[in-house]
N, C-alpha and C positions, 0 to 999 in steps of 0.2 A: 084628340091632340096626336099620334103616338110618339112615341118618344125620341126616336128619331129622326119627325122631324121637326121636335124640339129643337132638338139639337141642329139641324139647319138652320134651325131659326138663327138659334143664339151669335149661329157661326157669322152667318149671314152679319143680321144687327152690327158683332163687332169689328166686319171687316169696311162695311158705308162707312167706319167713323173713320176708318185711315188719314179718308184724304183730307175730312176734316181739323184731326190733332195733328198732324204733321201741316197742317197751311200755322193752326193755331201757334203751333210753340215753330214755326219757320219765321211770323208775325213780331212774337217776342221780340227770340234773337237781333233779328234785325233793327229795334227799335231798341234794345235794351243795350247793341252795341255799339249804333249812334248819341245815347242820351250821354253814356258813361265817358268821364272825363280822357281828356289823350288822343292826338291827330295822327289815324296813317303815317303821313308827309312824314311829318316831325319826327316821329316812329324809322323811316327811314332815313331823309335826309340829315336830321339833328335840329338841334333849338339855333345852327349857326346863318346854316343855309340864307343865302337873298330870299327877301318876297317871289321873286321876278321866277326861282328856280321851283321856290312851293308853288305859285302855280300853274305851272306850265308842267310840273310831274301832274297834280290833280284831275284835270283836262287828262295828261294823258291817259290816269286811273277812271278816267269816270268820275270825279269825286265831287265835280263840279256842275253838275247838274242837282235840281231840285230833289228831295229827301220821295215822292213820288216815283218819280220818276228812277230814282231807283229800285227801288222795295217794285216799281212794276218789272224792271228789265230784269230781277231777280226772282222776281215771283213766275216771272216767265222760263227763261234758267230754269229753275228746276221744274218746268209744265213738260221741257225739253227730255228734261234727266240733266242739262250742264249746268254745273255748280262752280264754275267761272276758273276765276288763275287768278292766284296769289298775288299779291301788289306786292310785296320784295323779290317776286321774280319771276313773274309771269308765268311760271308755271304750274299748271290745268290743279284741278284743287281733287279734281278724283285720282290721278296719277301718284297725291303725297296720302292722299287715303290706301290705293292702296299698294304702294307699299310700312302703312306704316300700320293697317288690322290685322296682315298676319303677326306681327312681335303681341302683338294685344289678348288676341288668337289666344296666342301659345300659351299666355304667359298663365290668362283666364282659368284655358281651362283645365292647366296642369294643375293649379288655384283650387279649382274647383274637386277635382280628381282624388287631391289630399283630404279635402276639407269633410268631403261623402266618407270617407275611411274612416278618420277620426275619430271624429262630427257620431255613424252609427257606431263602432267602438264604444264609444265612451258611453254610448244613450242607451244602447244594449246591454254594457254587463253592472251599468247602472241600475237597471230592473229587473236582472238576474236577479240580485241584493237588496231590496227597498229599503232604507231608513238605515244604508249601511255604512262603514266609515268612505269603501267604494262610491258607493251614488252621491255622501255628500262630498266627495271628490270630485265629482262630475259636477255636479251642477256647479260649486264655484269655477270648476271651470272651466263653466261653460259659461258663465257670467262676466269672470274676468279678464277670456276672449272678448267676449263685445265692451268689455269697457275702457280698452287698451286702445290709446288711437296707434295706427295708423303710423302713422309718420313717427312717433316714437320709438314703438314696439318693430319698427325696418331701420333707425338708426341701432339703436342693442345689437341687432342682427348684425347688423355687420361691422359692428367697433368687438360680438363678442369670436364671430366665427368670422369676421376678414380679417380681422386686425390683430386680436390675440392672443388669437389660432394659429390662424395665416392657415387655413382649409379652405377657402369661399374664396373667391371675387367679390368686391366689392359694388362694386356697377359698371355697367353694358352689359351688350347681349353674345359679343361671341368673342377669341380669344384675337385677341391683335396680331399681325403677321403673320398671321394662317386667309390662308383662300377659304372664304365662308362657302358652300356650297348652292347653286345655282336651281332653282324652277320655282317653284310652289312658294315662296317666300317662308315656311315653314320646315326651321332651319333643321329640328327635327328628322322629321320625314323626305328631304330633302338628302340629309347626310345619310337614311336609310336608303332610303332611289340610288345615293350617289355610291353608297357602299364604300361611303369615305367612314373608317370609326373614326380615328381621329378626332374629325369634326364635331360628328357626334357624343363624342367624352367632352371635348370642347362646350361643345351648348351646352350638355344635361347640367357641367359645373356653373355656367352661367345661371341655369335656367333657373340650379335648386332653392338657392336663399331666394333669390324673390318671390318665389312662389309657393317655399313653404311656409313664410313669415305672414302671405297673401293666406293663405290653404290655412293654417291653425286661425287665425286671425276670423275667420268666417265658419271657422267649421265648430264653433264656441253656439251659434243659432242653428244646426242639424242639430249637434247630441241634448241641446236644450230639444228641439220639436221632436225627437224621436221619443226622450223619455214621458213628456205632458203623454202624448197620443196611447204612449205604449201603456199608462199607467189607465187612462181612463179606457182602453180598452180591454185589456183584465178585469172589467167590474163587468165586464156586460155580458147578457146571459148563455149564450150563446163558448165564452167562456168559462161559464161557471157547470155548464152543460158539457162540456172538455174533459173538464175536470170530475163530476160526477161515472164518467164514465172510467174513471183511472187508467188517463190515459199522463202519461209523462210530461214532467213538466218542462222539459226540452221539446219537444216534439209542440206542445201549447202555443208556446213561443215562438218557433218557427215556421211551423206550419199555419197556424190561426191568426196571432196577436201581426207578427209581421207585415202578415202580410197588406192588411186593413193599413195599419199603423206608417207604411211605407207613403199614403194617398195625400194625406196634406206634405210629408217631408219630401215630394217627388214636387208640387208643387212650388216650394217655397226653394229647389233646385231648379223651378224654368224662371224663376223671377230674379234669382241668383246668376243663372249663366248671363242674363239678358246685360243686369246691372254689369257684369266681370265687359263683355263687350267692350264696353266706351276705356278699360281696365281700370284699375282704382290708380286715383291720380295724382293724391300722392307718392302709395309707392313707384310709380313711374319714373316718378322725379325725384326721389328719396338714391332710387338704383341708376337712375338714367339708363330706365329701360326704350327702346326708341318704338315706343308705339304711337296707338290713338293717345290717348289720356297728355303724354309731355309734348306730341306737337300740338296741342290745345294749349296746354301754356306758354309752350312760345310762340303760338300764333295770337292769344290773349295779350301779352305783353307787349310783338310789335303793331298791335292793331291788324291784323290783316283781318278786317271783316269777309271775307269768301273765305277759305281758310276755314275761320271759328263757323261757318254760317255752314257753312260743308261740312263740319267734322260731328256739331251738334245735330244734325239735320236726318245723315248715316245708324248713326248710334239710336238716335228716336224714332226713325224707319225701323228699326231691327227689333228696341224694345216692345215698341206695339208686334210685332208680327209673329215676336217671341210669346 
């Protein structure tokens, strides 16, 4: 069997599991939401509402039918591409996701670029002079950024850069009082397309602190990955052969070792992209960033079943595809 045929079989087998995985995840989310304490009717009307009003709203929202009937309706809707409507305001879940997804992607991708740049830089500098002070500092950096709780790092960044120094805003996505550029929902791209440089400046200013915080926290994983893989590859036979031919160390590192060390690095980057699609929940909540994760947290607090189910299914689908 050729390598091309093996790759095709592997790809098709993975894609064949896609519907099964989505069904399992959708079913688990449906069950867990119903098992968890709390009633969406109480969240909408409050505890002081009369039983008649609660029963009327429960019937209007379709919560008075059996769980099997609710589950069947949910699955049939998924097969048709219908994620339902929010219980609180009957807004289509598709529209909620469409409005929130660009914010999460903009934050996540910016943080990913920062993480890759810092991770590559620290990991590569450490391997140039292994077992030295720089390498030790890079290792400590990788462990520290991985161990720091995201919510604590976010609050410290807000206090230092936002409150004490006053350089950057501590929350939100766009300056209040300024007209937000319209278009794709990606404010950086929309500002450039509309040639609105003031909006671009404001967008970057609000994006910088949460994206940098998240990027620094993720960069430790990349720095450790590139450092470990580079150390292994430098012990390989072909690297020793290159050294025996008298090639300069810089050329060996850049032309021979680095491309092979990037293979597992790219795999981790792909997994990280998948996790960033949903946004970093604690980062979005701490910075009041209007992305999918913040919207998911609000929906969970409101016991808004369709919104939670829709967001989780979309995130799961994107993760599986990536």
